[in-house]
N, C-alpha and C positions, 0 to 999 in steps of 0.2 A: 352656201353652208346650209342645210337642212336644221328645222327647229331641234331635232336630237343632237342633231353635232356641237350645237353651242354651250359654251361654257354654264352649267347650269346654277342659277343664283339661291333658289330653293329645291328642295329635297323629300321626298316622303320618305319619314323615317319612324322610328321608337325614341322617344326619348329615354326610355330604361331599361331597353335592352339589344342588341345585336338582331336584325334578322338575316338568317341565312338558306342559301338555296342549297338544298340537297344533292346536287348536281354541276357535272362538269359542261353539260350540254351547252352550246354556244347561242345555239337558239332561245333558249330558256333565259340565258341570262340578256341578250339583246331585247326580249321582251318586258323585263323587269325594267331595265335601263332605259328604256326609250320611253317609258311609264313612269322616268323621275324618281324611282324609289334606290334608296341607298343601301345597299346590302353586299353581304361576303360571300362568296360559293366554301362549301363543303361537302365534296365529293364522297358520296360513302359506296363504298365497292362491294357490293355481292355479286352473286353467281344467278344472274336474272335467265340464263338457258336452262341451267339445274332447277331451280326454284321455279318454273312458271312449268316445266315436265313434270315435276312430281304435284304439282298442286291440280295438272290437268288429268293426270293418272287417277287422281281422288276425286276424280268430278266436278271442282271448283268451275264457275261460270266465269265467261271474259272479265265481267265487271269484278267478280271477287278476287281475278287473280292478278289485274290492275291495281285495285285496293292493296293485297296483301306486298306487293313487291312495294309500291310506293310508303308503307307501312316500315317494312322492313328497313327501306333508307333512312328514314326519320327517324326511328326507334335509334339507330346506329350512329346519327348526329349525334339527337339527343343526350345520350347516355356520353358523347365527350364536352357538349355545350348545354349545359343543363340550365343557363341563363338566357338562351336565346327564343326567338319565336322563329321558328323551321320551317321551311314549303318543301315538302317531298311530294313528288310525282311520278307518274310512269305511264306509258302508253303503248296499248298493243292494237293488232287488228285481226278483226275477224270479216274472215270471204267463204261464203259458202260453207260457214260452220268450222273451218279451221283457221287456227290462231296463228299470229305470226308476229314474231319480235324482229329485233333489227338484226339484220343479215350479218352474216360472220365474214363474206369473202365477196367479192362482185361479182363472182360465180354463183353463188346463194342470190344476190340482189337480183341478175337478171332472171334468174328462177322467179324469184316474187313477183318481180314485173309482169311477166310471160300469164302467172297464174291472176292476175289483177286485170290483163287488160281485157276492156272491150264489157266491165265488169261493175256493179256497184258493191261497195264493203263500208263497213264501218269502222273506223278509229276512236279507239276507248282509251278517255285519257281521264285520269285519276290525280286529284290533287290531295293531300292532306297537310292540317297546319300541327305543329307542335307548339305549346307555348309554354316553355318551363319545364321540358320534360314530359307532358303530358299531352295525348293527341286532344284538339277540342275539337275539330272540325272536317267532314269529307267534302268531296262533290266529284262526281263524274259526269263528263259531257261525252256525248255519243254523235259526231257528226257525222254524217254519211256522203261520199265521194263517189264519184261514177268516173272510171276510166275511158278515153277513147278505144277503140280498137287500135294497137299499135303491132305497126310490122316489127322485122327486126332490126333493120336498118333503124327505125328510128329510137327503139331501144339501146342499140348499140353506141347512138349518137348523143343519147341522155346519160350514159353513163362512161364516158367519155369526157364527157365537160365536167360532170360530177365527181368522177373518181372515186377516191374513198370516201368523200362526203357522203356518199349514197349508204354507206354502213352504219350512220348515226341515228335513223330513224326506222321505224317496222315501215315495210314496204317498200323501203329502198329510195322511196321519193321525198321532193319539195315541191311544197305549194309556190315558193318562194320563186322570182327570175326566170329562165327558161325552162323551169319545171311546170308551168303554168301548162304547158303545149301536151302536156300526160292529159289532162283533166276536161272532162264533156259537163260535167255538173258539179257544184257542191254545196251542201245543204248542212247549216247548223253553223256553231260555234268556230270562224275564223280562226281566232289565238289559239285555241285549242288544237286544232290542227296544226299550228305553228310549234305547240309543245307546251301551253297552258292554259286552263280557260279564266281569263285573266278577267273577264267579266264576272264572272262567280265570285273571283279568289278577291278582288280589290275591297269590297265592301266588307269583306270579312276580316281584312285588315284594319280598315279602317274603324270597325264596330271591336276590335280589340286593343287599340289605340294607335295606328299610325296615323301621323299628322304631317300638314305641310310644315316644313322648319328652313329655317336660313342654310345653307349649304355649311357655313364654317360656326354651325351651332350644334350639328350632328355628332351624337357622340361617338367614339371612335370605336 
C-alpha cells in the first residue's frame, strides 16, 4: 500500500470554510488528494471552446485566455458557494503560435499529437483562488515540453491505450504511465503539467488559513 492509499489521520483543511475544486478533472482531484487536502468538487459548466475562440478573435494572449476561463469557472462556483475557498483552473497548449484546447474526438486527438510530434510546446496552466466570493490570487505556470518524432503506429497505439481519456487534456496526452514514451524533454513545474501548479498553490492556501488537523475534526 502506497502512503497516499493509507487512511489519513490528518488532513489539510480550513477551520472556518469548505475548500472546493471548480473542476471535475480526476487528475486535479488526485493531486489535491495526494497532498492530503480535504476538499469537495463543484464543477463549473462553461462553453470553453466558444469562449476561447471569441477571446482569440479579440486578440487575447494565451495567458489571458487561460486566466479568463479559470476566472469564469471560479465566479460561477462562487455565486453558489459564497462561503467557500475555491480553486479554479484552466489549461491550454501553445505550439508554433497556435492555441490548442481539449480535443472533442479521437480523430482530433490524433491530429493534435501529429501537430506536436517532434516539436517543443508550452502548456499554460492558470489557477485562481476565490475566498468567500472574491478573487484573491492567481498564478500562471508555463512548463515547456518536447515530443519525440512519432510515427503513426506509435500515435495509434497511444490512443488505443488511453481511449477517451485522451480527450481530457489539451494536446491529448498524459505525462503519467505509458504516456511518458511521447516525450523527449520536460522543463518546468511537473505538477502544472498534471493539472495544477501545486508548488505555487499550496503556500497560498496556507497563507489564507489552510492548516493540518485531525481528519475527524475537519468541518463537513
